[in-house]
Backbone as CSV, one residue per row, in Angstrom:
resi,resn,N_x,N_y,N_z,CA_x,CA_y,CA_z,C_x,C_y,C_z
1,MET,13.102,-13.428,5.690,12.338,-12.855,4.843,10.897,-13.821,4.941
2,PRO,9.881,-13.343,5.159,8.413,-13.948,5.169,8.134,-14.664,3.887
3,LEU,7.574,-15.739,4.027,7.208,-16.472,2.763,5.833,-16.106,2.496
4,ASP,5.265,-16.205,1.326,3.909,-15.889,0.802,3.223,-17.038,1.548
5,PRO,1.794,-16.786,1.468,0.955,-17.655,2.110,1.020,-19.162,1.471
6,LEU,1.068,-19.265,0.221,1.093,-20.702,-0.414,2.515,-21.207,-0.119
7,SER,3.555,-20.551,-0.084,4.897,-21.198,0.191,4.999,-21.642,1.632
8,GLU,4.343,-20.812,2.518,4.234,-21.257,3.868,3.560,-22.463,4.013
9,THR,2.468,-22.588,3.373,1.541,-23.639,3.430,2.314,-24.984,2.906
10,LEU,2.812,-24.861,1.808,3.603,-25.871,1.217,4.822,-26.353,2.037
11,SER,5.378,-25.336,2.498,6.604,-25.742,3.450,6.105,-26.495,4.701
12,ALA,4.945,-26.037,5.223,4.595,-26.818,6.443,4.046,-28.178,6.039
13,LEU,3.438,-28.526,4.757,3.014,-29.609,4.319,4.155,-30.695,3.676
14,ALA,5.495,-30.083,3.714,6.354,-31.019,3.182,6.975,-32.021,4.272
15,ASP,6.653,-31.724,5.429,7.124,-32.810,6.503,6.084,-33.750,6.703
16,PRO,6.376,-35.072,6.786,5.508,-36.246,6.935,4.853,-35.999,8.368
17,THR,5.624,-35.840,9.227,5.147,-35.527,10.703,3.884,-34.712,10.780
18,ARG,4.320,-33.454,10.231,3.020,-32.457,10.108,1.905,-32.822,9.314
19,ARG,2.214,-33.731,8.292,0.901,-34.054,7.501,0.276,-35.185,8.382
20,ALA,1.011,-35.963,9.165,0.218,-36.989,9.940,-0.558,-36.218,11.038
21,ILE,-0.124,-35.117,11.467,-0.727,-34.307,12.531,-1.854,-33.814,12.009
22,LEU,-1.755,-33.314,10.830,-3.043,-32.776,10.100,-4.149,-33.831,9.951
23,GLN,-3.661,-35.061,9.581,-4.576,-36.161,9.258,-5.239,-36.596,10.599
24,ARG,-4.629,-36.606,11.732,-5.247,-36.835,12.912,-6.146,-35.636,13.371
25,LEU,-5.794,-34.440,13.210,-6.810,-33.219,13.572,-7.996,-33.391,12.417
26,SER,-7.894,-33.989,11.347,-9.008,-33.966,10.468,-10.234,-34.789,11.229
27,GLN,-9.929,-35.673,12.138,-10.912,-36.427,12.920,-11.329,-35.688,14.076
28,GLY,-10.769,-34.463,14.411,-11.260,-33.673,15.522,-10.118,-33.130,16.378
29,GLU,-10.482,-32.202,17.347,-9.541,-31.678,18.132,-8.676,-32.668,19.062
30,ALA,-7.539,-32.153,19.472,-6.702,-33.025,20.061,-5.668,-32.157,20.852
31,THR,-5.287,-32.670,21.860,-4.291,-31.901,22.798,-2.792,-32.197,22.240
32,VAL,-1.802,-31.449,22.535,-0.466,-31.736,22.145,-0.034,-33.198,22.671
33,ASN,-0.517,-33.713,23.919,-0.064,-34.981,24.312,-0.724,-36.085,23.318
34,GLU,-1.928,-35.780,22.987,-2.584,-36.840,22.083,-2.072,-36.888,20.660
35,LEU,-1.578,-35.761,20.202,-0.927,-35.588,19.013,0.437,-36.044,19.009
36,ALA,1.043,-36.120,20.033,2.510,-36.783,20.289,2.438,-38.174,20.255
37,GLU,1.424,-38.924,20.810,1.441,-40.281,21.129,2.076,-41.181,19.945
38,PRO,1.659,-40.863,18.790,2.140,-42.009,17.873,3.687,-41.728,17.488
39,PHE,4.227,-40.577,17.796,5.505,-40.317,17.376,6.591,-40.319,18.467
40,GLU,7.773,-40.993,18.161,8.870,-41.080,18.962,9.729,-39.941,19.013
41,MET,9.241,-38.913,19.473,9.872,-37.609,19.731,9.295,-36.797,20.890
42,SER,10.081,-36.122,21.461,9.665,-35.112,22.556,8.541,-34.205,22.446
43,LEU,8.036,-33.939,23.615,6.833,-32.845,23.500,7.299,-31.706,22.734
44,PRO,8.649,-31.174,23.193,9.147,-29.838,22.420,9.091,-29.988,20.988
45,ALA,9.585,-31.236,20.540,9.628,-31.265,19.109,8.404,-31.290,18.504
46,VAL,7.317,-31.939,19.080,5.976,-31.866,18.666,5.528,-30.573,18.640
47,SER,5.751,-29.786,19.727,5.292,-28.255,19.802,5.906,-27.553,18.676
48,LYS,7.112,-27.784,18.177,7.734,-27.142,17.145,7.012,-27.285,15.776
49,HIS,6.674,-28.588,15.598,5.862,-28.909,14.434,4.628,-28.085,14.440
50,LEU,3.916,-28.052,15.633,2.533,-27.373,15.837,2.775,-25.893,15.505
51,LYS,3.902,-25.167,15.941,4.091,-23.985,15.554,4.299,-23.663,14.224
52,VAL,4.695,-24.357,13.450,5.068,-24.371,11.940,3.669,-24.460,11.252
53,LEU,2.936,-25.387,11.733,1.471,-25.493,11.243,0.712,-24.290,11.575
54,GLU,0.837,-23.757,12.785,0.141,-22.589,13.234,0.386,-21.390,12.430
55,ARG,1.609,-21.191,12.273,2.275,-20.017,11.533,1.657,-20.150,10.002
56,ALA,1.572,-21.305,9.537,1.049,-21.543,8.080,-0.675,-21.398,8.237
57,LYS,-1.245,-21.122,9.360,-2.681,-21.119,9.626,-3.395,-22.381,9.199
58,LEU,-2.636,-23.548,9.239,-3.359,-24.810,8.876,-3.920,-25.351,10.322
59,ILE,-3.638,-24.909,11.432,-4.095,-25.331,12.734,-4.383,-23.991,13.546
60,SER,-5.195,-24.126,14.596,-5.377,-23.017,15.413,-5.247,-23.728,16.863
61,ARG,-5.080,-23.070,18.032,-5.082,-23.622,19.269,-6.134,-22.887,20.156
62,GLY,-7.060,-23.553,20.694,-8.022,-22.912,21.570,-7.643,-22.760,22.964
63,ARG,-8.292,-22.396,23.858,-8.095,-22.376,25.276,-9.295,-22.534,26.075
64,HIS,-9.419,-23.781,26.777,-10.396,-24.097,27.576,-9.642,-24.446,29.038
65,ALA,-9.801,-23.510,29.786,-9.148,-23.650,31.190,-7.622,-23.924,30.819
66,GLN,-6.971,-25.081,31.334,-5.507,-25.415,31.025,-5.455,-26.189,29.797
67,TRP,-6.522,-26.566,29.149,-6.607,-27.455,28.011,-6.513,-26.646,26.996
68,ARG,-5.478,-26.923,26.040,-5.369,-26.047,24.816,-5.468,-26.952,23.425
69,PRO,-6.603,-27.175,23.163,-6.806,-28.143,21.953,-6.426,-27.441,20.677
70,CYS,-5.883,-28.432,19.890,-5.351,-27.992,18.443,-6.615,-28.405,17.644
71,ARG,-6.928,-27.442,16.631,-7.924,-27.852,15.531,-7.459,-27.548,14.021
72,LEU,-7.809,-28.335,13.203,-7.491,-28.185,11.889,-8.384,-26.919,11.319
73,GLU,-7.527,-26.171,10.404,-8.250,-24.955,9.759,-8.206,-25.240,8.361
74,PRO,-8.913,-26.025,7.756,-9.012,-26.346,6.323,-8.961,-25.192,5.445
75,GLU,-9.253,-23.939,5.681,-9.371,-22.739,4.927,-8.018,-22.596,4.145
76,ALA,-6.944,-22.832,5.013,-5.572,-22.604,4.510,-5.330,-23.466,3.234
77,LEU,-5.828,-24.613,3.268,-5.685,-25.611,2.110,-6.274,-25.217,0.871
78,LYS,-7.050,-24.034,0.992,-7.848,-23.613,-0.384,-6.835,-23.093,-1.204
79,GLY,-5.818,-22.514,-0.793,-4.795,-21.792,-1.647,-4.099,-22.840,-2.469
80,VAL,-3.787,-23.977,-1.782,-3.229,-25.027,-2.391,-3.950,-25.822,-3.598
81,ASP,-5.418,-25.952,-3.116,-6.173,-26.489,-3.956,-6.325,-25.678,-5.331
82,LEU,-6.467,-24.314,-5.063,-6.584,-23.437,-6.144,-5.340,-23.459,-7.151
83,TRP,-4.134,-23.581,-6.472,-2.876,-23.609,-7.162,-2.932,-24.975,-8.062
84,LEU,-3.358,-26.119,-7.338,-3.380,-27.348,-8.096,-4.496,-27.459,-9.194
85,ALA,-5.450,-26.592,-9.116,-6.660,-26.814,-10.122,-6.004,-26.642,-11.492
86,ASP,-5.234,-25.832,-11.908,-4.730,-25.701,-13.240,-4.064,-26.799,-13.641
87,TYR,-3.288,-27.479,-12.747,-2.512,-28.738,-12.957,-3.497,-29.819,-13.091
88,ARG,-4.413,-29.907,-12.229,-5.495,-30.966,-12.416,-6.397,-30.846,-13.767
89,ARG,-6.561,-29.739,-14.253,-7.258,-29.541,-15.416,-6.356,-29.945,-16.654
90,LEU,-5.017,-29.725,-16.649,-4.118,-30.165,-17.498,-4.054,-31.676,-17.725
91,PHE,-3.870,-32.353,-16.448,-3.722,-33.731,-16.496,-4.928,-34.480,-16.908
92,GLU,-6.215,-33.955,-16.590,-7.385,-34.425,-16.945,-7.484,-34.331,-18.500
93,ALA,-7.153,-33.179,-19.076,-7.164,-33.057,-20.546,-6.334,-33.850,-21.181
94,ARG,-5.090,-34.174,-20.623,-4.294,-35.140,-21.258,-4.810,-36.634,-21.251
95,LEU,-5.630,-36.896,-20.054,-5.980,-38.308,-19.949,-7.176,-38.480,-21.023
96,ASP,-7.800,-37.476,-21.036,-9.002,-37.460,-21.986,-8.471,-37.811,-23.569
97,ARG,-7.323,-37.166,-23.791,-6.814,-37.248,-25.045,-6.222,-38.701,-25.306
98,LEU,-5.688,-39.187,-24.103,-5.145,-40.569,-24.213,-6.181,-41.690,-24.528
99,GLU,-7.410,-41.249,-23.695,-8.514,-42.252,-23.904,-9.064,-42.059,-25.257
100,ASP,-9.103,-41.087,-25.915,-9.491,-40.799,-27.182,-8.707,-41.689,-28.064
101,TYR,-7.328,-41.534,-27.894,-6.432,-42.199,-28.715,-6.423,-43.641,-28.729
102,LEU,-6.693,-44.134,-27.368,-6.793,-45.665,-27.198,-7.977,-46.100,-27.917
103,ALA,-8.941,-45.339,-27.792,-10.290,-45.709,-28.463,-10.165,-45.788,-30.041
104,THR,-9.322,-44.843,-30.554,-9.110,-44.792,-31.881,-8.472,-46.094,-32.267
105,LEU,-7.354,-46.418,-31.400,-6.685,-47.600,-31.804,-7.397,-48.953,-31.655
106,GLN,-8.265,-48.898,-30.742,-9.152,-50.195,-30.552,-10.089,-50.177,-31.686
107,THR,-10.593,-49.101,-32.394,-11.469,-49.223,-33.455,-10.788,-49.587,-34.645
108,GLY,-9.441,-49.092,-34.790,-8.628,-49.447,-35.865,-8.233,-50.809,-35.946
109,LYS,-7.976,-51.374,-34.753,-7.576,-52.752,-34.645,-8.608,-53.638,-34.935
110,GLY,-9.925,-53.306,-34.580,-11.093,-54.113,-34.891,-11.311,-54.183,-36.456
111,LYS,-11.066,-52.962,-37.054,-11.305,-53.043,-38.576,-10.194,-53.781,-39.416
112,GLN,-8.950,-53.968,-38.755,-7.921,-54.825,-39.374,-8.117,-56.281,-39.153
113,ASP,-9.198,-56.613,-38.143,-9.165,-58.085,-37.843,-10.155,-58.547,-38.846
114,ASP,-11.185,-57.838,-39.436,-12.224,-58.160,-40.230,-11.664,-58.795,-41.661
């Protein structure tokens, strides 16, 4: 059963190797060999990670003669950002209330010391 786009993206991001690959691609295009360098795994294993990222539309592969550079496709991360936006607002509101409460405590403490 195919996953919805957000689930596909989150599933791809769940693996630390794939997140490291995306981090590297944020610096620019790279070949499979360049992406495989920091990992102690075979090229076929790295290729499997790349296929997952490609299926999630987080990366694309070009074709320049025999060179097939991989590139980051940040557009796919917008769905995750939109999903997280509601939670971000929730936590920011909670932090604002905490800040107000702490300010109230500080004001109350200052009055007690007088």
